[in-house]
Residue frames as qw, qx, qy, qz and C-alpha x, y, z in Angstrom:
[[0.621, 0.403, 0.430, 0.517, 108.97, 150.04, -88.85],
 [0.047, 0.950, 0.158, 0.264, 107.99, 153.59, -88.39],
 [0.561, -0.773, 0.186, 0.230, 110.74, 153.95, -85.74],
 [0.693, -0.055, 0.440, 0.569, 113.34, 152.64, -88.27],
 [0.366, 0.688, 0.379, 0.499, 112.15, 155.11, -90.80],
 [0.208, -0.971, -0.089, -0.082, 112.17, 157.96, -88.40],
 [0.594, -0.680, 0.326, 0.279, 115.75, 157.12, -87.31],
 [0.496, -0.180, 0.640, 0.559, 117.11, 156.26, -90.82],
 [0.448, 0.702, 0.056, -0.551, 116.20, 158.52, -93.70],
 [0.097, 0.480, -0.760, -0.427, 118.56, 156.48, -95.92],
 [0.250, 0.111, 0.962, -0.007, 116.06, 153.56, -95.84],
 [0.346, 0.090, -0.333, -0.872, 113.41, 153.60, -98.44],
 [0.784, -0.079, -0.362, -0.498, 111.69, 150.33, -98.13],
 [0.278, -0.378, 0.805, -0.363, 111.23, 147.74, -95.39],
 [0.815, -0.066, -0.413, -0.401, 109.81, 144.19, -95.41],
 [0.725, -0.485, 0.415, -0.260, 109.99, 141.05, -93.30],
 [0.841, 0.013, 0.485, 0.238, 111.42, 138.49, -95.84],
 [0.383, 0.857, -0.221, -0.264, 113.90, 139.05, -98.59],
 [0.936, 0.146, 0.102, 0.303, 116.98, 137.85, -100.38],
 [0.330, -0.797, 0.258, 0.436, 120.48, 139.02, -100.17],
 [0.328, -0.188, 0.704, 0.601, 121.17, 138.12, -103.77],
 [0.558, 0.431, -0.141, -0.695, 119.40, 138.94, -107.16],
 [0.652, 0.117, 0.747, 0.056, 118.02, 135.90, -108.94],
 [0.089, -0.165, 0.567, 0.802, 118.48, 136.05, -112.74],
 [0.159, -0.392, -0.769, -0.479, 114.88, 134.77, -113.57],
 [0.284, -0.264, 0.220, -0.895, 113.39, 136.89, -110.58],
 [0.759, -0.314, -0.466, -0.328, 111.52, 133.70, -109.42],
 [0.026, 0.483, -0.615, 0.622, 112.15, 134.12, -105.66],
 [0.750, -0.412, -0.002, -0.518, 109.31, 132.22, -103.86],
 [0.962, -0.203, -0.141, 0.119, 111.69, 129.31, -103.05],
 [0.693, 0.250, -0.216, 0.641, 114.86, 131.39, -102.78],
 [0.286, -0.862, 0.067, -0.413, 114.06, 133.90, -99.97],
 [0.766, 0.025, -0.490, 0.416, 116.95, 133.60, -97.48],
 [0.174, 0.153, -0.386, 0.893, 116.59, 136.58, -95.08],
 [0.430, -0.329, -0.048, -0.839, 113.96, 137.38, -92.48],
 [0.090, -0.187, -0.932, 0.298, 111.33, 135.92, -90.15],
 [0.404, -0.146, -0.172, -0.887, 107.74, 135.85, -89.96],
 [0.282, 0.160, 0.867, -0.378, 104.71, 134.35, -88.18],
 [0.389, -0.001, -0.501, -0.773, 101.73, 133.34, -90.53],
 [0.429, 0.133, 0.769, -0.455, 98.33, 131.93, -89.73],
 [0.328, -0.109, -0.687, -0.639, 95.85, 130.09, -91.72],
 [0.667, -0.388, -0.196, -0.605, 92.55, 128.74, -90.48],
 [0.929, -0.201, -0.311, -0.020, 93.95, 125.70, -88.86],
 [0.819, -0.361, -0.084, 0.438, 97.48, 126.66, -87.60],
 [0.068, -0.967, 0.183, 0.166, 100.22, 129.04, -87.10],
 [0.885, 0.238, 0.020, 0.400, 103.52, 128.81, -88.97],
 [0.305, -0.859, 0.224, 0.344, 106.85, 130.33, -87.96],
 [0.798, 0.508, 0.026, 0.323, 109.14, 130.92, -90.97],
 [0.374, -0.832, 0.288, 0.290, 112.71, 131.82, -89.86],
 [0.789, 0.587, -0.071, 0.165, 115.01, 132.17, -92.83],
 [0.710, -0.409, 0.029, 0.573, 117.98, 133.55, -90.81],
 [0.522, 0.448, 0.205, 0.697, 120.44, 136.03, -92.18],
 [0.147, -0.884, -0.116, -0.428, 119.55, 138.80, -89.85],
 [0.616, 0.000, -0.459, 0.640, 122.25, 140.08, -87.57],
 [0.039, -0.121, -0.334, 0.934, 120.62, 143.42, -86.45],
 [0.366, 0.486, 0.496, -0.619, 117.23, 145.09, -86.45],
 [0.647, 0.688, -0.008, -0.328, 117.55, 145.70, -90.15],
 [0.629, -0.180, 0.634, 0.412, 119.52, 143.82, -92.76],
 [0.286, 0.591, -0.347, -0.670, 120.30, 144.99, -96.30],
 [0.658, 0.180, 0.726, 0.090, 118.90, 142.82, -99.07],
 [0.104, -0.120, 0.603, 0.782, 118.65, 142.76, -102.83],
 [0.412, -0.289, -0.581, -0.640, 114.85, 142.08, -103.07],
 [0.301, -0.031, 0.608, -0.734, 111.99, 142.21, -100.66],
 [0.030, -0.334, -0.929, -0.153, 108.90, 139.87, -100.62],
 [0.251, -0.372, -0.260, -0.855, 105.58, 141.47, -101.21],
 [0.423, -0.458, -0.757, 0.195, 104.14, 139.95, -98.01],
 [0.226, -0.899, -0.250, 0.280, 104.70, 143.37, -96.55],
 [0.537, 0.274, 0.103, 0.791, 106.52, 146.28, -98.21],
 [0.160, -0.903, -0.273, 0.291, 106.50, 149.60, -96.28],
 [0.548, 0.416, 0.107, 0.718, 108.04, 152.56, -98.15],
 [0.292, -0.622, -0.238, 0.686, 109.32, 155.81, -96.80],
 [0.033, 0.446, -0.322, -0.834, 109.47, 157.43, -100.27],
 [0.699, 0.532, 0.314, -0.361, 107.15, 157.48, -103.25],
 [0.075, -0.392, 0.729, 0.556, 108.62, 155.70, -106.20],
 [0.702, 0.302, -0.144, -0.628, 106.32, 154.83, -109.09],
 [0.784, -0.022, 0.621, -0.022, 105.59, 151.12, -109.78],
 [0.272, 0.525, -0.590, -0.549, 107.21, 150.00, -113.14],
 [0.795, 0.083, 0.536, -0.273, 104.86, 147.32, -114.08],
 [0.725, 0.621, -0.229, -0.190, 106.29, 147.13, -117.61],
 [0.116, 0.604, -0.786, 0.071, 109.60, 145.42, -116.28],
 [0.053, -0.005, -0.984, 0.170, 108.12, 142.68, -114.24],
 [0.545, -0.163, -0.129, -0.812, 104.41, 142.09, -114.73],
 [0.705, -0.205, -0.657, -0.172, 102.00, 139.70, -112.96],
 [0.658, -0.701, -0.114, -0.250, 101.13, 139.05, -109.41],
 [0.889, -0.352, -0.046, 0.288, 104.34, 137.32, -108.35],
 [0.638, 0.188, 0.023, 0.746, 106.78, 140.00, -109.69],
 [0.070, -0.919, -0.134, -0.363, 105.42, 143.38, -108.36],
 [0.600, -0.787, 0.084, 0.115, 107.70, 143.11, -105.36],
 [0.714, -0.115, 0.295, 0.625, 110.83, 142.33, -107.35],
 [0.303, 0.722, 0.321, 0.532, 109.84, 145.21, -109.69],
 [0.272, -0.938, -0.065, -0.205, 109.65, 147.67, -106.83],
 [0.763, -0.511, 0.175, 0.354, 112.88, 146.30, -105.29],
 [0.626, 0.264, 0.331, 0.654, 114.65, 146.94, -108.58],
 [0.093, 0.863, 0.240, 0.434, 113.08, 150.45, -108.77],
 [0.481, -0.870, 0.093, 0.063, 114.47, 151.39, -105.31],
 [0.754, -0.231, 0.303, 0.535, 117.88, 150.03, -106.47],
 [0.497, 0.512, 0.332, 0.617, 117.89, 152.11, -109.64],
 [0.129, -0.912, -0.130, -0.368, 116.80, 155.23, -107.67],
 [0.489, 0.296, -0.574, 0.586, 119.74, 154.33, -105.26],
 [0.499, -0.521, 0.215, -0.659, 117.53, 154.17, -102.22],
 [0.053, 0.217, -0.946, 0.237, 118.24, 151.41, -99.53],
 [0.778, -0.253, -0.179, -0.547, 115.76, 148.77, -98.78],
 [0.014, -0.356, 0.846, -0.396, 116.15, 146.48, -95.74]]
């Protein structure tokens, strides 16, 4: 991810799972459709492959908070989407309003 930032100053935020469409109610947990990740719990590993990735990076409308790496400091706007499940959508929207790409 650091290499992507070093080579692409236009990218402001990177993640591993996202959505290529904005959802009106901002409830994404069952609507993520881009990305891939391996996750582990105490008993097993899980490979989640949502597809939608053609290159090393893929532009999306929202990034899941599993991991969000930012290249630029953009303040969190907690007054727009509050609560645990909406911080990632709030920050994705903030980058959109600032006209900074996220992938």
